[in-house]
N, CA, C, O and the ligand as a Tripos MOL2 file, in Angstrom:
@<TRIPOS>MOLECULE
protein
  225   223    57     0     0
PROTEIN
NO_CHARGES

@<TRIPOS>ATOM
      1 N         210.2710   88.3240  147.6290 N.3       1 MET1
      2 CA        210.5550   89.7860  147.8250 C.3       1 MET1
      3 C         211.8790   90.0760  147.2760 C.2       1 MET1
      4 O         212.8470   89.4010  147.6270 O.2       1 MET1
      5 N         211.9890   91.0310  146.4430 N.am      2 SER2
      6 CA        213.2870   91.4070  145.8000 C.3       2 SER2
      7 C         213.8920   92.6090  146.5360 C.2       2 SER2
      8 O         213.2760   93.2040  147.4200 O.2       2 SER2
      9 N         215.0980   92.9290  146.1400 N.am      3 ALA3
     10 CA        215.7850   94.0470  146.6590 C.3       3 ALA3
     11 C         215.3250   95.3900  146.0870 C.2       3 ALA3
     12 O         215.7760   96.4530  146.5130 O.2       3 ALA3
     13 N         214.3860   95.3110  145.0800 N.am      4 HIS4
     14 CA        214.0290   96.5400  144.4380 C.3       4 HIS4
     15 C         212.6250   96.9880  144.8930 C.2       4 HIS4
     16 O         211.9610   97.7570  144.1980 O.2       4 HIS4
     17 N         212.1840   96.5010  146.0600 N.am      5 GLY5
     18 CA        210.8810   96.9390  146.5360 C.3       5 GLY5
     19 C         209.6760   96.3780  145.7990 C.2       5 GLY5
     20 O         208.5700   96.9160  145.8460 O.2       5 GLY5
     21 N         209.9430   95.2730  145.1170 N.am      6 GLU6
     22 CA        208.7800   94.5740  144.4520 C.3       6 GLU6
     23 C         208.5430   93.2910  145.0620 C.2       6 GLU6
     24 O         209.4900   92.5770  145.3930 O.2       6 GLU6
     25 N         207.2580   92.9250  145.2460 N.am      7 TRP7
     26 CA        206.9560   91.7010  145.8290 C.3       7 TRP7
     27 C         205.6390   91.2000  145.3030 C.2       7 TRP7
     28 O         204.9170   91.9480  144.6420 O.2       7 TRP7
     29 N         205.3030   89.9590  145.5750 N.am      8 THR8
     30 CA        204.0800   89.3130  145.1080 C.3       8 THR8
     31 C         203.3170   88.8460  146.2210 C.2       8 THR8
     32 O         203.9080   88.2730  147.1360 O.2       8 THR8
     33 N         201.9420   89.0340  146.2690 N.am      9 THR9
     34 CA        201.1390   88.3880  147.3000 C.3       9 THR9
     35 C         200.0840   87.6040  146.5360 C.2       9 THR9
     36 O         199.8080   87.8290  145.3580 O.2       9 THR9
     37 N         199.5180   86.6790  147.2790 N.am     10 TRP10
     38 CA        198.4380   85.8270  146.6990 C.3      10 TRP10
     39 C         197.1260   86.1830  147.3710 C.2      10 TRP10
     40 O         197.0500   86.2770  148.5960 O.2      10 TRP10
     41 N         196.1180   86.3750  146.5840 N.am     11 GLU11
     42 CA        194.8480   86.7450  147.0640 C.3      11 GLU11
     43 C         193.7510   85.7680  146.5030 C.2      11 GLU11
     44 O         193.9920   85.1080  145.4920 O.2      11 GLU11
     45 N         192.6380   85.6820  147.1090 N.am     12 PHE12
     46 CA        191.5880   84.9230  146.5080 C.3      12 PHE12
     47 C         190.8940   85.8200  145.3890 C.2      12 PHE12
     48 O         190.5480   86.9870  145.5740 O.2      12 PHE12
     49 N         190.7430   85.1310  144.2340 N.am     13 CYS13
     50 CA        190.0460   85.8490  143.1860 C.3      13 CYS13
     51 C         188.6060   85.9990  143.5970 C.2      13 CYS13
     52 O         187.9470   85.0610  144.0460 O.2      13 CYS13
     53 N         188.1260   87.2720  143.4160 N.am     14 PRO14
     54 CA        186.7440   87.5570  143.8290 C.3      14 PRO14
     55 C         185.7360   86.9060  142.9260 C.2      14 PRO14
     56 O         184.5560   86.8560  143.2710 O.2      14 PRO14
     57 N         186.1370   86.4180  141.8140 N.am     15 ARG15
     58 CA        185.1890   85.8000  140.8840 C.3      15 ARG15
     59 C         185.0340   84.2910  141.0310 C.2      15 ARG15
     60 O         183.9280   83.7580  141.1230 O.2      15 ARG15
     61 N         186.2080   83.6100  141.0480 N.am     16 CYS16
     62 CA        186.1350   82.1520  141.1040 C.3      16 CYS16
     63 C         186.6440   81.5640  142.3990 C.2      16 CYS16
     64 O         186.5130   80.3600  142.6180 O.2      16 CYS16
     65 N         187.2360   82.3980  143.2820 N.am     17 GLY17
     66 CA        187.6940   81.8820  144.5060 C.3      17 GLY17
     67 C         189.0540   81.2570  144.3930 C.2      17 GLY17
     68 O         189.5840   80.7730  145.3940 O.2      17 GLY17
     69 N         189.6410   81.2450  143.2250 N.am     18 GLY18
     70 CA        190.9700   80.7250  143.0640 C.3      18 GLY18
     71 C         192.0530   81.7250  143.4640 C.2      18 GLY18
     72 O         191.7580   82.8330  143.9110 O.2      18 GLY18
     73 N         193.2370   81.3410  143.3060 N.am     19 MET19
     74 CA        194.2410   82.2490  143.7450 C.3      19 MET19
     75 C         194.7010   83.2070  142.5580 C.2      19 MET19
     76 O         194.7390   82.8200  141.3900 O.2      19 MET19
     77 N         195.0310   84.4300  142.9450 N.am     20 ALA20
     78 CA        195.4970   85.3470  141.9610 C.3      20 ALA20
     79 C         196.7850   85.9910  142.5350 C.2      20 ALA20
     80 O         196.8620   86.3330  143.7150 O.2      20 ALA20
     81 N         197.7980   86.1400  141.6330 N.am     21 ALA21
     82 CA        199.0140   86.6750  142.1010 C.3      21 ALA21
     83 C         199.0140   88.1570  141.8040 C.2      21 ALA21
     84 O         198.7290   88.5840  140.6850 O.2      21 ALA21
     85 N         199.3400   88.9420  142.8320 N.am     22 LEU22
     86 CA        199.3990   90.4080  142.7370 C.3      22 LEU22
     87 C         200.8010   90.8840  142.8720 C.2      22 LEU22
     88 O         201.4730   90.5340  143.8420 O.2      22 LEU22
     89 N         201.2800   91.6710  141.9420 N.am     23 GLY23
     90 CA        202.5410   92.2470  141.9770 C.3      23 GLY23
     91 C         202.5340   93.6390  142.4970 C.2      23 GLY23
     92 O         201.7520   94.4720  142.0370 O.2      23 GLY23
     93 N         203.4170   93.9280  143.4820 N.am     24 TRP24
     94 CA        203.4480   95.1510  144.1460 C.3      24 TRP24
     95 C         204.7990   95.8330  143.9620 C.2      24 TRP24
     96 O         205.8370   95.1780  143.8690 O.2      24 TRP24
     97 N         204.7650   97.1510  143.9110 N.am     25 ARG25
     98 CA        206.0280   97.9740  143.8760 C.3      25 ARG25
     99 C         205.8180   99.2270  144.6400 C.2      25 ARG25
    100 O         205.0340  100.1040  144.2780 O.2      25 ARG25
    101 N         206.5720   99.2790  145.7470 N.am     26 GLY26
    102 CA        206.4190  100.5030  146.6280 C.3      26 GLY26
    103 C         205.0320  100.7770  147.0950 C.2      26 GLY26
    104 O         204.6210  101.9280  147.2430 O.2      26 GLY26
    105 N         204.2790   99.6740  147.3340 N.am     27 GLY27
    106 CA        202.9430   99.7820  147.9210 C.3      27 GLY27
    107 C         201.8320   99.9400  146.9400 C.2      27 GLY27
    108 O         200.6540   99.9820  147.2950 O.2      27 GLY27
    109 N         202.2560  100.0340  145.5960 N.am     28 ASP28
    110 CA        201.2190  100.1540  144.5840 C.3      28 ASP28
    111 C         201.0040   98.8100  143.8840 C.2      28 ASP28
    112 O         201.9500   98.0590  143.6500 O.2      28 ASP28
    113 N         199.8040   98.5370  143.5710 N.am     29 LEU29
    114 CA        199.5370   97.3090  142.7870 C.3      29 LEU29
    115 C         199.8540   97.5730  141.3650 C.2      29 LEU29
    116 O         199.2550   98.4350  140.7220 O.2      29 LEU29
    117 N         200.7970   96.8320  140.8690 N.am     30 VAL30
    118 CA        201.3100   97.0450  139.4740 C.3      30 VAL30
    119 C         201.0450   95.8440  138.5390 C.2      30 VAL30
    120 O         201.1420   95.9520  137.3160 O.2      30 VAL30
    121 N         200.7180   94.7370  139.1390 N.am     31 GLU31
    122 CA        200.3920   93.5880  138.2170 C.3      31 GLU31
    123 C         199.4740   92.6330  138.8590 C.2      31 GLU31
    124 O         199.5530   92.3370  140.0510 O.2      31 GLU31
    125 N         198.5790   92.1440  138.0200 N.am     32 LEU32
    126 CA        197.5950   91.1350  138.4040 C.3      32 LEU32
    127 C         197.6990   89.9410  137.5150 C.2      32 LEU32
    128 O         197.5750   90.0910  136.3000 O.2      32 LEU32
    129 N         197.9240   88.7330  138.0520 N.am     33 ASP33
    130 CA        198.0010   87.5780  137.3360 C.3      33 ASP33
    131 C         196.9610   86.6170  137.9060 C.2      33 ASP33
    132 O         197.0180   86.2160  139.0680 O.2      33 ASP33
    133 N         195.9850   86.2550  137.0180 N.am     34 TYR34
    134 CA        194.9320   85.3740  137.4830 C.3      34 TYR34
    135 C         195.2530   83.9380  137.0190 C.2      34 TYR34
    136 O         195.4180   83.6260  135.8400 O.2      34 TYR34
    137 N         195.3220   83.1100  138.0550 N.am     35 VAL35
    138 CA        195.6850   81.7220  137.8080 C.3      35 VAL35
    139 C         194.6970   81.1150  136.7920 C.2      35 VAL35
    140 O         195.1040   80.3760  135.8950 O.2      35 VAL35
    141 N         193.4730   81.4110  136.9290 N.am     36 ARG36
    142 CA        192.4040   80.8280  136.1120 C.3      36 ARG36
    143 C         191.9680   81.7620  134.9640 C.2      36 ARG36
    144 O         190.9620   81.5310  134.2920 O.2      36 ARG36
    145 N         192.7360   82.7780  134.7780 N.am     37 GLU37
    146 CA        192.4750   83.7040  133.6940 C.3      37 GLU37
    147 C         191.1130   84.2530  133.6940 C.2      37 GLU37
    148 O         190.4560   84.2730  132.6530 O.2      37 GLU37
    149 N         190.6430   84.7090  134.8310 N.am     38 CYS38
    150 CA        189.2910   85.2030  134.9150 C.3      38 CYS38
    151 C         189.1490   86.5760  134.1860 C.2      38 CYS38
    152 O         188.0540   86.9210  133.7420 O.2      38 CYS38
    153 N         190.2870   87.3740  134.0620 N.am     39 ASP39
    154 CA        190.2300   88.5860  133.3910 C.3      39 ASP39
    155 C         189.2400   89.5410  134.0240 C.2      39 ASP39
    156 O         188.2760   89.9940  133.4060 O.2      39 ASP39
    157 N         189.5220   89.8260  135.2920 N.am     40 LEU40
    158 CA        188.6060   90.6960  136.0280 C.3      40 LEU40
    159 C         188.4520   92.0640  135.3380 C.2      40 LEU40
    160 O         189.3520   92.5850  134.6780 O.2      40 LEU40
    161 N         187.2680   92.5870  135.5410 N.am     41 THR41
    162 CA        187.0950   93.9630  135.0710 C.3      41 THR41
    163 C         187.8630   94.9590  135.8460 C.2      41 THR41
    164 O         188.3330   94.6370  136.9370 O.2      41 THR41
    165 N         188.0300   96.1780  135.3480 N.am     42 ALA42
    166 CA        188.7930   97.1860  136.0320 C.3      42 ALA42
    167 C         188.0880   97.4190  137.3840 C.2      42 ALA42
    168 O         188.7440   97.6860  138.3910 O.2      42 ALA42
    169 N         186.7630   97.3170  137.3920 N.am     43 GLN43
    170 CA        186.0340   97.5990  138.5980 C.3      43 GLN43
    171 C         186.2840   96.5190  139.6160 C.2      43 GLN43
    172 O         186.4210   96.8280  140.7990 O.2      43 GLN43
    173 N         186.3460   95.3320  139.2370 N.am     44 GLU44
    174 CA        186.5920   94.1670  140.1130 C.3      44 GLU44
    175 C         188.0020   94.2500  140.6490 C.2      44 GLU44
    176 O         188.2370   94.0160  141.8340 O.2      44 GLU44
    177 N         188.9540   94.5870  139.7710 N.am     45 ALA45
    178 CA        190.3480   94.7270  140.1910 C.3      45 ALA45
    179 C         190.5330   95.8360  141.2240 C.2      45 ALA45
    180 O         191.3080   95.7120  142.1730 O.2      45 ALA45
    181 N         189.7500   96.9890  140.9930 N.am     46 ALA46
    182 CA        189.8410   98.1290  141.9400 C.3      46 ALA46
    183 C         189.3080   97.7510  143.3120 C.2      46 ALA46
    184 O         189.8360   98.1210  144.3600 O.2      46 ALA46
    185 N         188.1830   96.9580  143.2270 N.am     47 ALA47
    186 CA        187.5680   96.5350  144.4690 C.3      47 ALA47
    187 C         188.5320   95.5990  145.2130 C.2      47 ALA47
    188 O         188.6380   95.7160  146.4340 O.2      47 ALA47
    189 N         189.2370   94.6810  144.5470 N.am     48 LEU48
    190 CA        190.1260   93.8590  145.2220 C.3      48 LEU48
    191 C         191.3010   94.6460  145.8370 C.2      48 LEU48
    192 O         191.7050   94.3970  146.9730 O.2      48 LEU48
    193 N         191.8230   95.5800  145.0730 N.am     49 ARG49
    194 CA        192.8850   96.4370  145.5640 C.3      49 ARG49
    195 C         192.4560   97.1840  146.8310 C.2      49 ARG49
    196 O         193.2130   97.2590  147.7980 O.2      49 ARG49
    197 N         191.2670   97.7220  146.8210 N.am     50 GLU50
    198 CA        190.8110   98.4800  147.9950 C.3      50 GLU50
    199 C         190.5730   97.5090  149.1870 C.2      50 GLU50
    200 O         190.7400   97.8870  150.3460 O.2      50 GLU50
    201 N         190.1980   96.3060  148.8830 N.am     51 ASP51
    202 CA        189.9860   95.3060  149.9440 C.3      51 ASP51
    203 C         191.2580   95.0580  150.6260 C.2      51 ASP51
    204 O         191.3110   95.0400  151.8560 O.2      51 ASP51
    205 N         192.3650   94.8510  149.8320 N.am     52 ILE52
    206 CA        193.6760   94.5910  150.3580 C.3      52 ILE52
    207 C         194.2000   95.8190  151.1290 C.2      52 ILE52
    208 O         194.7690   95.7050  152.2140 O.2      52 ILE52
    209 N         194.0000   96.9040  150.5650 N.am     53 ALA53
    210 CA        194.4820   98.1760  151.1890 C.3      53 ALA53
    211 C         193.8050   98.3410  152.4910 C.2      53 ALA53
    212 O         194.4520   98.7500  153.4550 O.2      53 ALA53
    213 N         192.5230   98.0480  152.5960 N.am     54 GLY54
    214 CA        191.8070   98.1950  153.8290 C.3      54 GLY54
    215 C         192.2320   97.3570  154.9580 C.2      54 GLY54
    216 O         191.8890   97.6440  156.1050 O.2      54 GLY54
    217 N         193.0180   96.2570  154.6700 N.am     55 ARG55
    218 CA        193.4180   95.3300  155.7100 C.3      55 ARG55
    219 C         194.7840   95.8190  156.3510 C.2      55 ARG55
    220 O         195.2350   95.3130  157.3780 O.2      55 ARG55
    221 N         195.3730   96.7970  155.6900 N.am     56 ARG56
    222 CA        196.7240   97.2430  156.2510 C.3      56 ARG56
    223 C         196.5960   98.1470  157.4700 C.2      56 ARG56
    224 O         197.6050   98.5810  158.0260 O.2      56 ARG56
    225 ZN        189.2430   83.7920  139.2130 Zn       57 ZN57
@<TRIPOS>BOND
     1     1     2 1
     2     2     3 1
     3     3     4 2
     4     3     5 am
     5     5     6 1
     6     6     7 1
     7     7     8 2
     8     7     9 am
     9     9    10 1
    10    10    11 1
    11    11    12 2
    12    11    13 am
    13    13    14 1
    14    14    15 1
    15    15    16 2
    16    15    17 am
    17    17    18 1
    18    18    19 1
    19    19    20 2
    20    19    21 am
    21    21    22 1
    22    22    23 1
    23    23    24 2
    24    23    25 am
    25    25    26 1
    26    26    27 1
    27    27    28 2
    28    27    29 am
    29    29    30 1
    30    30    31 1
    31    31    32 2
    32    31    33 am
    33    33    34 1
    34    34    35 1
    35    35    36 2
    36    35    37 am
    37    37    38 1
    38    38    39 1
    39    39    40 2
    40    39    41 am
    41    41    42 1
    42    42    43 1
    43    43    44 2
    44    43    45 am
    45    45    46 1
    46    46    47 1
    47    47    48 2
    48    47    49 am
    49    49    50 1
    50    50    51 1
    51    51    52 2
    52    51    53 am
    53    53    54 1
    54    54    55 1
    55    55    56 2
    56    55    57 am
    57    57    58 1
    58    58    59 1
    59    59    60 2
    60    59    61 am
    61    61    62 1
    62    62    63 1
    63    63    64 2
    64    63    65 am
    65    65    66 1
    66    66    67 1
    67    67    68 2
    68    67    69 am
    69    69    70 1
    70    70    71 1
    71    71    72 2
    72    71    73 am
    73    73    74 1
    74    74    75 1
    75    75    76 2
    76    75    77 am
    77    77    78 1
    78    78    79 1
    79    79    80 2
    80    79    81 am
    81    81    82 1
    82    82    83 1
    83    83    84 2
    84    83    85 am
    85    85    86 1
    86    86    87 1
    87    87    88 2
    88    87    89 am
    89    89    90 1
    90    90    91 1
    91    91    92 2
    92    91    93 am
    93    93    94 1
    94    94    95 1
    95    95    96 2
    96    95    97 am
    97    97    98 1
    98    98    99 1
    99    99   100 2
   100    99   101 am
   101   101   102 1
   102   102   103 1
   103   103   104 2
   104   103   105 am
   105   105   106 1
   106   106   107 1
   107   107   108 2
   108   107   109 am
   109   109   110 1
   110   110   111 1
   111   111   112 2
   112   111   113 am
   113   113   114 1
   114   114   115 1
   115   115   116 2
   116   115   117 am
   117   117   118 1
   118   118   119 1
   119   119   120 2
   120   119   121 am
   121   121   122 1
   122   122   123 1
   123   123   124 2
   124   123   125 am
   125   125   126 1
   126   126   127 1
   127   127   128 2
   128   127   129 am
   129   129   130 1
   130   130   131 1
   131   131   132 2
   132   131   133 am
   133   133   134 1
   134   134   135 1
   135   135   136 2
   136   135   137 am
   137   137   138 1
   138   138   139 1
   139   139   140 2
   140   139   141 am
   141   141   142 1
   142   142   143 1
   143   143   144 2
   144   143   145 am
   145   145   146 1
   146   146   147 1
   147   147   148 2
   148   147   149 am
   149   149   150 1
   150   150   151 1
   151   151   152 2
   152   151   153 am
   153   153   154 1
   154   154   155 1
   155   155   156 2
   156   155   157 am
   157   157   158 1
   158   158   159 1
   159   159   160 2
   160   159   161 am
   161   161   162 1
   162   162   163 1
   163   163   164 2
   164   163   165 am
   165   165   166 1
   166   166   167 1
   167   167   168 2
   168   167   169 am
   169   169   170 1
   170   170   171 1
   171   171   172 2
   172   171   173 am
   173   173   174 1
   174   174   175 1
   175   175   176 2
   176   175   177 am
   177   177   178 1
   178   178   179 1
   179   179   180 2
   180   179   181 am
   181   181   182 1
   182   182   183 1
   183   183   184 2
   184   183   185 am
   185   185   186 1
   186   186   187 1
   187   187   188 2
   188   187   189 am
   189   189   190 1
   190   190   191 1
   191   191   192 2
   192   191   193 am
   193   193   194 1
   194   194   195 1
   195   195   196 2
   196   195   197 am
   197   197   198 1
   198   198   199 1
   199   199   200 2
   200   199   201 am
   201   201   202 1
   202   202   203 1
   203   203   204 2
   204   203   205 am
   205   205   206 1
   206   206   207 1
   207   207   208 2
   208   207   209 am
   209   209   210 1
   210   210   211 1
   211   211   212 2
   212   211   213 am
   213   213   214 1
   214   214   215 1
   215   215   216 2
   216   215   217 am
   217   217   218 1
   218   218   219 1
   219   219   220 2
   220   219   221 am
   221   221   222 1
   222   222   223 1
   223   223   224 2
@<TRIPOS>SUBSTRUCTURE
     1 MET1         2 RESIDUE 1 A MET
     2 SER2         6 RESIDUE 1 A SER
     3 ALA3        10 RESIDUE 1 A ALA
     4 HIS4        14 RESIDUE 1 A HIS
     5 GLY5        18 RESIDUE 1 A GLY
     6 GLU6        22 RESIDUE 1 A GLU
     7 TRP7        26 RESIDUE 1 A TRP
     8 THR8        30 RESIDUE 1 A THR
     9 THR9        34 RESIDUE 1 A THR
    10 TRP10       38 RESIDUE 1 A TRP
    11 GLU11       42 RESIDUE 1 A GLU
    12 PHE12       46 RESIDUE 1 A PHE
    13 CYS13       50 RESIDUE 1 A CYS
    14 PRO14       54 RESIDUE 1 A PRO
    15 ARG15       58 RESIDUE 1 A ARG
    16 CYS16       62 RESIDUE 1 A CYS
    17 GLY17       66 RESIDUE 1 A GLY
    18 GLY18       70 RESIDUE 1 A GLY
    19 MET19       74 RESIDUE 1 A MET
    20 ALA20       78 RESIDUE 1 A ALA
    21 ALA21       82 RESIDUE 1 A ALA
    22 LEU22       86 RESIDUE 1 A LEU
    23 GLY23       90 RESIDUE 1 A GLY
    24 TRP24       94 RESIDUE 1 A TRP
    25 ARG25       98 RESIDUE 1 A ARG
    26 GLY26      102 RESIDUE 1 A GLY
    27 GLY27      106 RESIDUE 1 A GLY
    28 ASP28      110 RESIDUE 1 A ASP
    29 LEU29      114 RESIDUE 1 A LEU
    30 VAL30      118 RESIDUE 1 A VAL
    31 GLU31      122 RESIDUE 1 A GLU
    32 LEU32      126 RESIDUE 1 A LEU
    33 ASP33      130 RESIDUE 1 A ASP
    34 TYR34      134 RESIDUE 1 A TYR
    35 VAL35      138 RESIDUE 1 A VAL
    36 ARG36      142 RESIDUE 1 A ARG
    37 GLU37      146 RESIDUE 1 A GLU
    38 CYS38      150 RESIDUE 1 A CYS
    39 ASP39      154 RESIDUE 1 A ASP
    40 LEU40      158 RESIDUE 1 A LEU
    41 THR41      162 RESIDUE 1 A THR
    42 ALA42      166 RESIDUE 1 A ALA
    43 GLN43      170 RESIDUE 1 A GLN
    44 GLU44      174 RESIDUE 1 A GLU
    45 ALA45      178 RESIDUE 1 A ALA
    46 ALA46      182 RESIDUE 1 A ALA
    47 ALA47      186 RESIDUE 1 A ALA
    48 LEU48      190 RESIDUE 1 A LEU
    49 ARG49      194 RESIDUE 1 A ARG
    50 GLU50      198 RESIDUE 1 A GLU
    51 ASP51      202 RESIDUE 1 A ASP
    52 ILE52      206 RESIDUE 1 A ILE
    53 ALA53      210 RESIDUE 1 A ALA
    54 GLY54      214 RESIDUE 1 A GLY
    55 ARG55      218 RESIDUE 1 A ARG
    56 ARG56      222 RESIDUE 1 A ARG
    57 ZN57       225 GROUP 0 **** ****
């Protein structure tokens, strides 16, 4: 977690079950890094984002 309101969380990739790094800034998802380079579709990424948002 940085002093600029950016942080990273790790989530399970919905496609392969591996870990994906999500970059956040001010509560918005600004970066997605997939360890296994699954290259999720925009729809899958949106679903993941909503899933995380729903847990807060
Ligand atoms: Zn994956």
